PyMOL CGO cylinders between C-alpha atoms (Angstrom):
from pymol import cmd
from pymol.cgo import CYLINDER

trace = [
    CYLINDER, -0.73, 65.93, -81.83, -0.99, 68.34, -79.14, 0.3, 1, 1, 1, 1, 1, 1,
    CYLINDER, -0.99, 68.34, -79.14, -3.14, 66.50, -76.38, 0.3, 1, 1, 1, 1, 1, 1,
    CYLINDER, -3.14, 66.50, -76.38, -4.42, 69.62, -74.87, 0.3, 1, 1, 1, 1, 1, 1,
    CYLINDER, -4.42, 69.62, -74.87, -7.26, 71.62, -77.46, 0.3, 1, 1, 1, 1, 1, 1,
    CYLINDER, -7.26, 71.62, -77.46, -8.76, 68.33, -78.04, 0.3, 1, 1, 1, 1, 1, 1,
    CYLINDER, -8.76, 68.33, -78.04, -8.78, 67.26, -73.73, 0.3, 1, 1, 1, 1, 1, 1,
    CYLINDER, -8.78, 67.26, -73.73, -10.44, 70.86, -72.99, 0.3, 1, 1, 1, 1, 1, 1,
    CYLINDER, -10.44, 70.86, -72.99, -12.73, 70.52, -76.40, 0.3, 1, 1, 1, 1, 1, 1,
    CYLINDER, -12.73, 70.52, -76.40, -14.13, 66.65, -74.25, 0.3, 1, 1, 1, 1, 1, 1,
    CYLINDER, -14.13, 66.65, -74.25, -14.66, 69.09, -71.58, 0.3, 1, 1, 1, 1, 1, 1,
    CYLINDER, -14.66, 69.09, -71.58, -15.64, 71.52, -72.23, 0.3, 1, 1, 1, 1, 1, 1,
    CYLINDER, -15.64, 71.52, -72.23, -18.47, 69.78, -73.93, 0.3, 1, 1, 1, 1, 1, 1,
    CYLINDER, -18.47, 69.78, -73.93, -19.15, 67.05, -70.84, 0.3, 1, 1, 1, 1, 1, 1,
    CYLINDER, -19.15, 67.05, -70.84, -19.67, 70.86, -69.25, 0.3, 1, 1, 1, 1, 1, 1,
    CYLINDER, -19.67, 70.86, -69.25, -21.71, 72.25, -71.67, 0.3, 1, 1, 1, 1, 1, 1,
    CYLINDER, -21.71, 72.25, -71.67, -20.38, 75.24, -71.20, 0.3, 1, 1, 1, 1, 1, 1,
    CYLINDER, -20.38, 75.24, -71.20, -18.52, 77.89, -73.98, 0.3, 1, 1, 1, 1, 1, 1,
    CYLINDER, -18.52, 77.89, -73.98, -14.84, 78.96, -74.82, 0.3, 1, 1, 1, 1, 1, 1,
    CYLINDER, -14.84, 78.96, -74.82, -15.82, 82.12, -73.74, 0.3, 1, 1, 1, 1, 1, 1,
    CYLINDER, -15.82, 82.12, -73.74, -17.43, 81.05, -69.90, 0.3, 1, 1, 1, 1, 1, 1,
    CYLINDER, -17.43, 81.05, -69.90, -15.13, 78.39, -69.49, 0.3, 1, 1, 1, 1, 1, 1,
    CYLINDER, -15.13, 78.39, -69.49, -11.80, 81.14, -70.12, 0.3, 1, 1, 1, 1, 1, 1,
    CYLINDER, -11.80, 81.14, -70.12, -13.20, 83.76, -68.22, 0.3, 1, 1, 1, 1, 1, 1,
    CYLINDER, -13.20, 83.76, -68.22, -13.88, 81.96, -65.51, 0.3, 1, 1, 1, 1, 1, 1,
    CYLINDER, -13.88, 81.96, -65.51, -10.09, 80.54, -65.41, 0.3, 1, 1, 1, 1, 1, 1,
    CYLINDER, -10.09, 80.54, -65.41, -8.60, 83.97, -65.69, 0.3, 1, 1, 1, 1, 1, 1,
    CYLINDER, -8.60, 83.97, -65.69, -10.73, 86.89, -66.18, 0.3, 1, 1, 1, 1, 1, 1,
    CYLINDER, -10.73, 86.89, -66.18, -10.88, 87.21, -69.75, 0.3, 1, 1, 1, 1, 1, 1,
    CYLINDER, -10.88, 87.21, -69.75, -12.47, 85.25, -72.55, 0.3, 1, 1, 1, 1, 1, 1,
    CYLINDER, -12.47, 85.25, -72.55, -9.76, 85.09, -74.94, 0.3, 1, 1, 1, 1, 1, 1,
    CYLINDER, -9.76, 85.09, -74.94, -7.74, 82.05, -73.62, 0.3, 1, 1, 1, 1, 1, 1,
    CYLINDER, -7.74, 82.05, -73.62, -9.23, 79.55, -74.87, 0.3, 1, 1, 1, 1, 1, 1,
    CYLINDER, -9.23, 79.55, -74.87, -9.29, 81.13, -78.51, 0.3, 1, 1, 1, 1, 1, 1,
    CYLINDER, -9.29, 81.13, -78.51, -5.75, 81.84, -77.90, 0.3, 1, 1, 1, 1, 1, 1,
    CYLINDER, -5.75, 81.84, -77.90, -4.52, 78.78, -77.25, 0.3, 1, 1, 1, 1, 1, 1,
    CYLINDER, -4.52, 78.78, -77.25, -6.42, 77.41, -80.49, 0.3, 1, 1, 1, 1, 1, 1,
    CYLINDER, -6.42, 77.41, -80.49, -4.23, 79.66, -82.30, 0.3, 1, 1, 1, 1, 1, 1,
    CYLINDER, -4.23, 79.66, -82.30, -2.08, 78.57, -85.03, 0.3, 1, 1, 1, 1, 1, 1,
    CYLINDER, -2.08, 78.57, -85.03, 2.08, 79.52, -84.68, 0.3, 1, 1, 1, 1, 1, 1,
    CYLINDER, 2.08, 79.52, -84.68, 4.80, 78.44, -85.92, 0.3, 1, 1, 1, 1, 1, 1,
    CYLINDER, 4.80, 78.44, -85.92, 6.82, 75.82, -84.59, 0.3, 1, 1, 1, 1, 1, 1,
    CYLINDER, 6.82, 75.82, -84.59, 6.66, 74.36, -80.82, 0.3, 1, 1, 1, 1, 1, 1,
    CYLINDER, 6.66, 74.36, -80.82, 3.62, 75.46, -79.20, 0.3, 1, 1, 1, 1, 1, 1,
    CYLINDER, 3.62, 75.46, -79.20, 4.46, 76.94, -75.76, 0.3, 1, 1, 1, 1, 1, 1,
    CYLINDER, 4.46, 76.94, -75.76, 1.59, 77.04, -73.18, 0.3, 1, 1, 1, 1, 1, 1,
    CYLINDER, 1.59, 77.04, -73.18, 1.04, 79.46, -70.76, 0.3, 1, 1, 1, 1, 1, 1,
    CYLINDER, 1.04, 79.46, -70.76, 1.46, 76.58, -67.14, 0.3, 1, 1, 1, 1, 1, 1,
    CYLINDER, 1.46, 76.58, -67.14, -0.55, 79.07, -64.52, 0.3, 1, 1, 1, 1, 1, 1,
    CYLINDER, -0.55, 79.07, -64.52, -3.57, 80.03, -66.45, 0.3, 1, 1, 1, 1, 1, 1,
    CYLINDER, -3.57, 80.03, -66.45, -3.47, 76.54, -68.09, 0.3, 1, 1, 1, 1, 1, 1,
    CYLINDER, -3.47, 76.54, -68.09, -4.04, 75.62, -64.34, 0.3, 1, 1, 1, 1, 1, 1,
    CYLINDER, -4.04, 75.62, -64.34, -6.55, 77.06, -63.44, 0.3, 1, 1, 1, 1, 1, 1,
    CYLINDER, -6.55, 77.06, -63.44, -8.84, 76.48, -67.27, 0.3, 1, 1, 1, 1, 1, 1,
    CYLINDER, -8.84, 76.48, -67.27, -8.90, 72.73, -65.72, 0.3, 1, 1, 1, 1, 1, 1,
    CYLINDER, -8.90, 72.73, -65.72, -9.58, 73.83, -62.26, 0.3, 1, 1, 1, 1, 1, 1,
    CYLINDER, -9.58, 73.83, -62.26, -12.88, 75.05, -64.34, 0.3, 1, 1, 1, 1, 1, 1,
    CYLINDER, -12.88, 75.05, -64.34, -12.88, 72.08, -66.59, 0.3, 1, 1, 1, 1, 1, 1,
    CYLINDER, -12.88, 72.08, -66.59, -12.76, 69.85, -63.82, 0.3, 1, 1, 1, 1, 1, 1,
    CYLINDER, -12.76, 69.85, -63.82, -9.66, 68.29, -65.25, 0.3, 1, 1, 1, 1, 1, 1,
    CYLINDER, -9.66, 68.29, -65.25, -5.96, 67.89, -63.35, 0.3, 1, 1, 1, 1, 1, 1,
    CYLINDER, -5.96, 67.89, -63.35, -3.09, 68.55, -65.14, 0.3, 1, 1, 1, 1, 1, 1,
    CYLINDER, -3.09, 68.55, -65.14, -0.41, 66.52, -63.56, 0.3, 1, 1, 1, 1, 1, 1,
    CYLINDER, -0.41, 66.52, -63.56, 3.33, 65.48, -64.84, 0.3, 1, 1, 1, 1, 1, 1,
    CYLINDER, 3.33, 65.48, -64.84, 5.36, 62.67, -64.03, 0.3, 1, 1, 1, 1, 1, 1,
    CYLINDER, 5.36, 62.67, -64.03, 5.33, 58.83, -64.20, 0.3, 1, 1, 1, 1, 1, 1,
    CYLINDER, 5.33, 58.83, -64.20, 3.51, 57.37, -65.61, 0.3, 1, 1, 1, 1, 1, 1,
    CYLINDER, 3.51, 57.37, -65.61, 0.65, 56.68, -63.26, 0.3, 1, 1, 1, 1, 1, 1,
    CYLINDER, 0.65, 56.68, -63.26, -1.93, 53.25, -62.58, 0.3, 1, 1, 1, 1, 1, 1,
    CYLINDER, -1.93, 53.25, -62.58, -5.35, 53.80, -64.03, 0.3, 1, 1, 1, 1, 1, 1,
    CYLINDER, -5.35, 53.80, -64.03, -6.63, 50.69, -62.23, 0.3, 1, 1, 1, 1, 1, 1,
    CYLINDER, -6.63, 50.69, -62.23, -9.61, 52.25, -59.83, 0.3, 1, 1, 1, 1, 1, 1,
    CYLINDER, -9.61, 52.25, -59.83, -8.67, 49.48, -57.10, 0.3, 1, 1, 1, 1, 1, 1,
    CYLINDER, -8.67, 49.48, -57.10, -6.24, 50.09, -54.22, 0.3, 1, 1, 1, 1, 1, 1,
    CYLINDER, -6.24, 50.09, -54.22, -2.82, 48.25, -54.17, 0.3, 1, 1, 1, 1, 1, 1,
    CYLINDER, -2.82, 48.25, -54.17, -3.06, 44.72, -54.07, 0.3, 1, 1, 1, 1, 1, 1,
    CYLINDER, -3.06, 44.72, -54.07, -0.21, 43.24, -51.64, 0.3, 1, 1, 1, 1, 1, 1,
    CYLINDER, -0.21, 43.24, -51.64, 0.84, 39.95, -50.90, 0.3, 1, 1, 1, 1, 1, 1,
    CYLINDER, 0.84, 39.95, -50.90, 0.97, 39.26, -47.76, 0.3, 1, 1, 1, 1, 1, 1,
    CYLINDER, 0.97, 39.26, -47.76, 2.48, 35.48, -46.94, 0.3, 1, 1, 1, 1, 1, 1,
    CYLINDER, 2.48, 35.48, -46.94, 1.01, 34.41, -50.20, 0.3, 1, 1, 1, 1, 1, 1,
    CYLINDER, 1.01, 34.41, -50.20, -2.70, 35.52, -49.66, 0.3, 1, 1, 1, 1, 1, 1,
    CYLINDER, -2.70, 35.52, -49.66, -3.83, 38.58, -51.28, 0.3, 1, 1, 1, 1, 1, 1,
    CYLINDER, -3.83, 38.58, -51.28, -4.56, 41.61, -49.84, 0.3, 1, 1, 1, 1, 1, 1,
    CYLINDER, -4.56, 41.61, -49.84, -6.20, 44.93, -50.34, 0.3, 1, 1, 1, 1, 1, 1,
    CYLINDER, -6.20, 44.93, -50.34, -5.37, 48.84, -49.04, 0.3, 1, 1, 1, 1, 1, 1,
    CYLINDER, -5.37, 48.84, -49.04, -7.84, 50.36, -47.38, 0.3, 1, 1, 1, 1, 1, 1,
    CYLINDER, -7.84, 50.36, -47.38, -7.89, 54.44, -46.68, 0.3, 1, 1, 1, 1, 1, 1,
    CYLINDER, -7.89, 54.44, -46.68, -7.97, 54.82, -43.53, 0.3, 1, 1, 1, 1, 1, 1,
    CYLINDER, -7.97, 54.82, -43.53, -9.55, 59.31, -43.55, 0.3, 1, 1, 1, 1, 1, 1,
    CYLINDER, -9.55, 59.31, -43.55, -8.21, 61.65, -41.08, 0.3, 1, 1, 1, 1, 1, 1,
    CYLINDER, -8.21, 61.65, -41.08, -12.24, 62.34, -39.80, 0.3, 1, 1, 1, 1, 1, 1,
    CYLINDER, -12.24, 62.34, -39.80, -13.63, 60.91, -36.44, 0.3, 1, 1, 1, 1, 1, 1,
    CYLINDER, -13.63, 60.91, -36.44, -16.85, 59.79, -36.80, 0.3, 1, 1, 1, 1, 1, 1,
    CYLINDER, -16.85, 59.79, -36.80, -18.92, 60.66, -33.17, 0.3, 1, 1, 1, 1, 1, 1,
    CYLINDER, -18.92, 60.66, -33.17, -20.23, 58.42, -31.92, 0.3, 1, 1, 1, 1, 1, 1,
    CYLINDER, -20.23, 58.42, -31.92, -21.59, 61.08, -28.97, 0.3, 1, 1, 1, 1, 1, 1,
    CYLINDER, -21.59, 61.08, -28.97, -22.55, 64.76, -29.72, 0.3, 1, 1, 1, 1, 1, 1,
    CYLINDER, -22.55, 64.76, -29.72, -21.42, 64.46, -33.56, 0.3, 1, 1, 1, 1, 1, 1,
    CYLINDER, -21.42, 64.46, -33.56, -17.66, 65.18, -34.37, 0.3, 1, 1, 1, 1, 1, 1,
    CYLINDER, -17.66, 65.18, -34.37, -16.92, 67.93, -37.72, 0.3, 1, 1, 1, 1, 1, 1,
    CYLINDER, -16.92, 67.93, -37.72, -14.39, 67.11, -40.48, 0.3, 1, 1, 1, 1, 1, 1,
    CYLINDER, -14.39, 67.11, -40.48, -13.10, 68.68, -42.86, 0.3, 1, 1, 1, 1, 1, 1,
    CYLINDER, -13.10, 68.68, -42.86, -14.52, 68.62, -46.54, 0.3, 1, 1, 1, 1, 1, 1,
    CYLINDER, -14.52, 68.62, -46.54, -12.05, 66.83, -48.17, 0.3, 1, 1, 1, 1, 1, 1,
    CYLINDER, -12.05, 66.83, -48.17, -10.26, 64.58, -45.67, 0.3, 1, 1, 1, 1, 1, 1,
    CYLINDER, -10.26, 64.58, -45.67, -6.40, 63.44, -46.02, 0.3, 1, 1, 1, 1, 1, 1,
    CYLINDER, -6.40, 63.44, -46.02, -5.63, 59.45, -46.26, 0.3, 1, 1, 1, 1, 1, 1,
    CYLINDER, -5.63, 59.45, -46.26, -3.41, 59.50, -43.01, 0.3, 1, 1, 1, 1, 1, 1,
    CYLINDER, -3.41, 59.50, -43.01, -2.85, 55.74, -44.16, 0.3, 1, 1, 1, 1, 1, 1,
    CYLINDER, -2.85, 55.74, -44.16, -4.23, 52.07, -45.15, 0.3, 1, 1, 1, 1, 1, 1,
    CYLINDER, -4.23, 52.07, -45.15, -4.90, 49.02, -43.43, 0.3, 1, 1, 1, 1, 1, 1,
    CYLINDER, -4.90, 49.02, -43.43, -4.81, 45.68, -44.82, 0.3, 1, 1, 1, 1, 1, 1,
    CYLINDER, -4.81, 45.68, -44.82, -8.29, 43.93, -45.57, 0.3, 1, 1, 1, 1, 1, 1,
    CYLINDER, -8.29, 43.93, -45.57, -7.58, 39.91, -46.34, 0.3, 1, 1, 1, 1, 1, 1,
    CYLINDER, -7.58, 39.91, -46.34, -9.91, 40.51, -50.26, 0.3, 1, 1, 1, 1, 1, 1,
    CYLINDER, -9.91, 40.51, -50.26, -11.51, 37.05, -49.91, 0.3, 1, 1, 1, 1, 1, 1,
    CYLINDER, -11.51, 37.05, -49.91, -13.07, 38.65, -46.31, 0.3, 1, 1, 1, 1, 1, 1,
    CYLINDER, -13.07, 38.65, -46.31, -14.28, 42.09, -48.36, 0.3, 1, 1, 1, 1, 1, 1,
    CYLINDER, -14.28, 42.09, -48.36, -16.45, 39.12, -51.03, 0.3, 1, 1, 1, 1, 1, 1,
    CYLINDER, -16.45, 39.12, -51.03, -18.28, 37.23, -47.62, 0.3, 1, 1, 1, 1, 1, 1,
    CYLINDER, -18.28, 37.23, -47.62, -18.64, 40.55, -46.07, 0.3, 1, 1, 1, 1, 1, 1,
    CYLINDER, -18.64, 40.55, -46.07, -20.04, 41.71, -49.95, 0.3, 1, 1, 1, 1, 1, 1,
    CYLINDER, -20.04, 41.71, -49.95, -17.48, 44.64, -49.33, 0.3, 1, 1, 1, 1, 1, 1,
    CYLINDER, -17.48, 44.64, -49.33, -16.34, 46.03, -52.77, 0.3, 1, 1, 1, 1, 1, 1,
    CYLINDER, -16.34, 46.03, -52.77, -12.47, 47.35, -51.38, 0.3, 1, 1, 1, 1, 1, 1,
    CYLINDER, -12.47, 47.35, -51.38, -13.30, 51.02, -53.89, 0.3, 1, 1, 1, 1, 1, 1,
    CYLINDER, -13.30, 51.02, -53.89, -16.11, 51.15, -51.83, 0.3, 1, 1, 1, 1, 1, 1,
    CYLINDER, -16.11, 51.15, -51.83, -14.70, 51.41, -47.84, 0.3, 1, 1, 1, 1, 1, 1,
    CYLINDER, -14.70, 51.41, -47.84, -13.13, 53.87, -46.00, 0.3, 1, 1, 1, 1, 1, 1,
    CYLINDER, -13.13, 53.87, -46.00, -12.02, 53.83, -42.38, 0.3, 1, 1, 1, 1, 1, 1,
    CYLINDER, -12.02, 53.83, -42.38, -12.89, 56.67, -39.58, 0.3, 1, 1, 1, 1, 1, 1,
    CYLINDER, -12.89, 56.67, -39.58, -12.25, 56.89, -36.39, 0.3, 1, 1, 1, 1, 1, 1,
    CYLINDER, -12.25, 56.89, -36.39, -14.25, 56.64, -33.26, 0.3, 1, 1, 1, 1, 1, 1,
    CYLINDER, -14.25, 56.64, -33.26, -15.46, 59.48, -31.28, 0.3, 1, 1, 1, 1, 1, 1,
    CYLINDER, -15.46, 59.48, -31.28, -17.36, 59.38, -28.15, 0.3, 1, 1, 1, 1, 1, 1,
    CYLINDER, -17.36, 59.38, -28.15, -19.30, 56.68, -26.24, 0.3, 1, 1, 1, 1, 1, 1,
    CYLINDER, -19.30, 56.68, -26.24, -23.45, 56.61, -27.37, 0.3, 1, 1, 1, 1, 1, 1,
    CYLINDER, -23.45, 56.61, -27.37, -22.50, 53.33, -29.25, 0.3, 1, 1, 1, 1, 1, 1,
    CYLINDER, -22.50, 53.33, -29.25, -21.10, 51.42, -26.41, 0.3, 1, 1, 1, 1, 1, 1,
    CYLINDER, -21.10, 51.42, -26.41, -20.15, 48.98, -25.51, 0.3, 1, 1, 1, 1, 1, 1,
    CYLINDER, -20.15, 48.98, -25.51, -19.32, 47.76, -29.32, 0.3, 1, 1, 1, 1, 1, 1,
    CYLINDER, -19.32, 47.76, -29.32, -18.24, 51.01, -30.51, 0.3, 1, 1, 1, 1, 1, 1,
    CYLINDER, -18.24, 51.01, -30.51, -15.21, 52.83, -28.00, 0.3, 1, 1, 1, 1, 1, 1,
    CYLINDER, -15.21, 52.83, -28.00, -13.11, 55.89, -28.80, 0.3, 1, 1, 1, 1, 1, 1,
    CYLINDER, -13.11, 55.89, -28.80, -10.47, 55.63, -30.97, 0.3, 1, 1, 1, 1, 1, 1,
    CYLINDER, -10.47, 55.63, -30.97, -11.54, 52.63, -32.45, 0.3, 1, 1, 1, 1, 1, 1,
    CYLINDER, -11.54, 52.63, -32.45, -11.66, 52.11, -36.32, 0.3, 1, 1, 1, 1, 1, 1,
    CYLINDER, -11.66, 52.11, -36.32, -15.16, 51.66, -38.51, 0.3, 1, 1, 1, 1, 1, 1,
    CYLINDER, -15.16, 51.66, -38.51, -15.08, 50.77, -41.89, 0.3, 1, 1, 1, 1, 1, 1,
    CYLINDER, -15.08, 50.77, -41.89, -17.39, 52.20, -43.96, 0.3, 1, 1, 1, 1, 1, 1,
    CYLINDER, -17.39, 52.20, -43.96, -18.93, 50.13, -46.85, 0.3, 1, 1, 1, 1, 1, 1,
    CYLINDER, -18.93, 50.13, -46.85, -20.02, 52.96, -48.68, 0.3, 1, 1, 1, 1, 1, 1,
    CYLINDER, -20.02, 52.96, -48.68, -22.63, 51.51, -51.63, 0.3, 1, 1, 1, 1, 1, 1,
    CYLINDER, -22.63, 51.51, -51.63, -24.76, 50.80, -48.21, 0.3, 1, 1, 1, 1, 1, 1,
    CYLINDER, -24.76, 50.80, -48.21, -25.72, 54.49, -48.53, 0.3, 1, 1, 1, 1, 1, 1,
    CYLINDER, -25.72, 54.49, -48.53, -29.43, 54.33, -47.80, 0.3, 1, 1, 1, 1, 1, 1,
    CYLINDER, -29.43, 54.33, -47.80, -31.08, 54.15, -44.87, 0.3, 1, 1, 1, 1, 1, 1,
    CYLINDER, -31.08, 54.15, -44.87, -31.84, 50.80, -43.16, 0.3, 1, 1, 1, 1, 1, 1,
    CYLINDER, -31.84, 50.80, -43.16, -33.93, 49.66, -40.21, 0.3, 1, 1, 1, 1, 1, 1,
    CYLINDER, -33.93, 49.66, -40.21, -32.17, 48.63, -37.24, 0.3, 1, 1, 1, 1, 1, 1,
    CYLINDER, -32.17, 48.63, -37.24, -28.03, 49.30, -38.87, 0.3, 1, 1, 1, 1, 1, 1,
    CYLINDER, -28.03, 49.30, -38.87, -24.86, 51.02, -37.56, 0.3, 1, 1, 1, 1, 1, 1,
    CYLINDER, -24.86, 51.02, -37.56, -24.36, 53.74, -40.40, 0.3, 1, 1, 1, 1, 1, 1,
    CYLINDER, -24.36, 53.74, -40.40, -22.43, 56.63, -40.26, 0.3, 1, 1, 1, 1, 1, 1,
    CYLINDER, -22.43, 56.63, -40.26, -24.12, 60.16, -41.49, 0.3, 1, 1, 1, 1, 1, 1,
    CYLINDER, -24.12, 60.16, -41.49, -23.41, 64.08, -41.76, 0.3, 1, 1, 1, 1, 1, 1,
    CYLINDER, -23.41, 64.08, -41.76, -26.49, 65.35, -39.00, 0.3, 1, 1, 1, 1, 1, 1,
    CYLINDER, -26.49, 65.35, -39.00, -28.68, 68.69, -39.69, 0.3, 1, 1, 1, 1, 1, 1,
    CYLINDER, -28.68, 68.69, -39.69, -25.30, 70.60, -37.66, 0.3, 1, 1, 1, 1, 1, 1,
    CYLINDER, -25.30, 70.60, -37.66, -22.94, 69.20, -40.21, 0.3, 1, 1, 1, 1, 1, 1,
    CYLINDER, -22.94, 69.20, -40.21, -21.19, 66.90, -37.86, 0.3, 1, 1, 1, 1, 1, 1,
    CYLINDER, -21.19, 66.90, -37.86, -19.96, 63.20, -38.88, 0.3, 1, 1, 1, 1, 1, 1,
    CYLINDER, -19.96, 63.20, -38.88, -21.99, 60.97, -36.72, 0.3, 1, 1, 1, 1, 1, 1,
    CYLINDER, -21.99, 60.97, -36.72, -22.66, 56.82, -35.51, 0.3, 1, 1, 1, 1, 1, 1,
    CYLINDER, -22.66, 56.82, -35.51, -25.84, 55.88, -34.73, 0.3, 1, 1, 1, 1, 1, 1,
    CYLINDER, -25.84, 55.88, -34.73, -28.53, 52.72, -34.72, 0.3, 1, 1, 1, 1, 1, 1,
    CYLINDER, -28.53, 52.72, -34.72, -30.79, 53.93, -36.84, 0.3, 1, 1, 1, 1, 1, 1,
    CYLINDER, -30.79, 53.93, -36.84, -34.78, 52.77, -36.56, 0.3, 1, 1, 1, 1, 1, 1,
    CYLINDER, -34.78, 52.77, -36.56, -37.08, 53.50, -39.78, 0.3, 1, 1, 1, 1, 1, 1,
    CYLINDER, -37.08, 53.50, -39.78, -40.67, 54.57, -38.06, 0.3, 1, 1, 1, 1, 1, 1,
    CYLINDER, -40.67, 54.57, -38.06, -43.19, 54.70, -40.43, 0.3, 1, 1, 1, 1, 1, 1,
    CYLINDER, -43.19, 54.70, -40.43, -44.54, 57.59, -38.56, 0.3, 1, 1, 1, 1, 1, 1,
    CYLINDER, -44.54, 57.59, -38.56, -42.10, 59.41, -37.51, 0.3, 1, 1, 1, 1, 1, 1,
    CYLINDER, -42.10, 59.41, -37.51, -39.09, 59.23, -40.42, 0.3, 1, 1, 1, 1, 1, 1,
    CYLINDER, -39.09, 59.23, -40.42, -35.76, 58.87, -38.70, 0.3, 1, 1, 1, 1, 1, 1,
    CYLINDER, -35.76, 58.87, -38.70, -34.80, 58.08, -35.50, 0.3, 1, 1, 1, 1, 1, 1,
    CYLINDER, -34.80, 58.08, -35.50, -31.37, 57.84, -34.68, 0.3, 1, 1, 1, 1, 1, 1,
    CYLINDER, -31.37, 57.84, -34.68, -30.38, 54.98, -31.00, 0.3, 1, 1, 1, 1, 1, 1,
    CYLINDER, -30.38, 54.98, -31.00, -27.45, 55.17, -29.23, 0.3, 1, 1, 1, 1, 1, 1,
    CYLINDER, -27.45, 55.17, -29.23, -26.57, 51.57, -28.01, 0.3, 1, 1, 1, 1, 1, 1,
    CYLINDER, -26.57, 51.57, -28.01, -25.14, 53.15, -25.00, 0.3, 1, 1, 1, 1, 1, 1,
    CYLINDER, -25.14, 53.15, -25.00, -28.63, 53.95, -22.47, 0.3, 1, 1, 1, 1, 1, 1,
    CYLINDER, -28.63, 53.95, -22.47, -26.99, 56.68, -21.40, 0.3, 1, 1, 1, 1, 1, 1,
    CYLINDER, -26.99, 56.68, -21.40, -27.53, 58.77, -25.02, 0.3, 1, 1, 1, 1, 1, 1,
    CYLINDER, -27.53, 58.77, -25.02, -30.94, 59.18, -25.69, 0.3, 1, 1, 1, 1, 1, 1,
    CYLINDER, -30.94, 59.18, -25.69, -32.47, 58.67, -28.88, 0.3, 1, 1, 1, 1, 1, 1,
    CYLINDER, -32.47, 58.67, -28.88, -32.70, 61.58, -31.02, 0.3, 1, 1, 1, 1, 1, 1,
    CYLINDER, -32.70, 61.58, -31.02, -36.07, 61.90, -33.33, 0.3, 1, 1, 1, 1, 1, 1,
    CYLINDER, -36.07, 61.90, -33.33, -35.48, 63.42, -37.72, 0.3, 1, 1, 1, 1, 1, 1,
    CYLINDER, -35.48, 63.42, -37.72, -39.29, 64.15, -38.78, 0.3, 1, 1, 1, 1, 1, 1,
    CYLINDER, -39.29, 64.15, -38.78, -39.23, 63.69, -42.21, 0.3, 1, 1, 1, 1, 1, 1,
    CYLINDER, -39.23, 63.69, -42.21, -38.53, 66.97, -43.86, 0.3, 1, 1, 1, 1, 1, 1,
    CYLINDER, -38.53, 66.97, -43.86, -35.15, 66.86, -41.19, 0.3, 1, 1, 1, 1, 1, 1,
    CYLINDER, -35.15, 66.86, -41.19, -34.28, 63.40, -42.55, 0.3, 1, 1, 1, 1, 1, 1,
    CYLINDER, -34.28, 63.40, -42.55, -33.94, 64.68, -45.88, 0.3, 1, 1, 1, 1, 1, 1,
    CYLINDER, -33.94, 64.68, -45.88, -31.26, 67.54, -45.04, 0.3, 1, 1, 1, 1, 1, 1,
    CYLINDER, -31.26, 67.54, -45.04, -29.26, 64.02, -43.70, 0.3, 1, 1, 1, 1, 1, 1,
    CYLINDER, -29.26, 64.02, -43.70, -26.21, 62.65, -45.59, 0.3, 1, 1, 1, 1, 1, 1,
    CYLINDER, -26.21, 62.65, -45.59, -25.73, 59.00, -45.30, 0.3, 1, 1, 1, 1, 1, 1,
    CYLINDER, -25.73, 59.00, -45.30, -21.98, 57.80, -45.88, 0.3, 1, 1, 1, 1, 1, 1,
    CYLINDER, -21.98, 57.80, -45.88, -22.31, 54.59, -45.21, 0.3, 1, 1, 1, 1, 1, 1,
    CYLINDER, -22.31, 54.59, -45.21, -23.31, 51.43, -43.05, 0.3, 1, 1, 1, 1, 1, 1,
    CYLINDER, -23.31, 51.43, -43.05, -20.72, 50.64, -40.36, 0.3, 1, 1, 1, 1, 1, 1,
    CYLINDER, -20.72, 50.64, -40.36, -19.77, 47.05, -40.95, 0.3, 1, 1, 1, 1, 1, 1,
    CYLINDER, -19.77, 47.05, -40.95, -16.10, 46.09, -39.10, 0.3, 1, 1, 1, 1, 1, 1,
    CYLINDER, -16.10, 46.09, -39.10, -15.07, 47.73, -36.60, 0.3, 1, 1, 1, 1, 1, 1,
    CYLINDER, -15.07, 47.73, -36.60, -10.87, 47.09, -34.61, 0.3, 1, 1, 1, 1, 1, 1,
    CYLINDER, -10.87, 47.09, -34.61, -10.87, 47.95, -30.68, 0.3, 1, 1, 1, 1, 1, 1,
    CYLINDER, -10.87, 47.95, -30.68, -8.41, 50.47, -29.62, 0.3, 1, 1, 1, 1, 1, 1,
    CYLINDER, -8.41, 50.47, -29.62, -6.57, 48.89, -26.52, 0.3, 1, 1, 1, 1, 1, 1,
    CYLINDER, -6.57, 48.89, -26.52, -5.04, 51.77, -24.69, 0.3, 1, 1, 1, 1, 1, 1,
]
cmd.load_cgo(trace, "trace")
């Protein structure tokens, strides 16, 4: 049985889009999926470039290669008999200063092994954690330029007096201590007294994105 038409049908239904509309978005004419459904004698062959464009429209992945694991958890590493999880380190910089701009789809540039029992103690799920690099000195002395910060993405709502990673109004990725002021919405506070606090009104706060809470950091020794 050919799984491709069935996969396409499920994706069309999930997105609520017609055959013709999806085809037109993919290749500029409405007949692509209609042609894919046509019965043919012998082995059916697909136009892979057109199929790839269609899969992009339907948020599907076109993949050929060795069988891949369906386990969404990070890989388990055995180091001297202990159970470790590999947490991805992203090619992004979170400013503990004026704000660092990053790509929309950051690259994974490495992984760092954390003991799973340690992650459980701080209530962090390995598949919901990421490591980012700190720049600037506004959160000194605890966070220094070059440090790695572990972000718990499940804790992505504002918490009073907690250090959070956020995308600010200018698109910059920042790390700040969050102070909730009922009368003034959010205050982005710096631990370094040389950097004054920044106020975000309720309207501005609604436009901020909270990436998660900083739950661990590793110091960079120059």
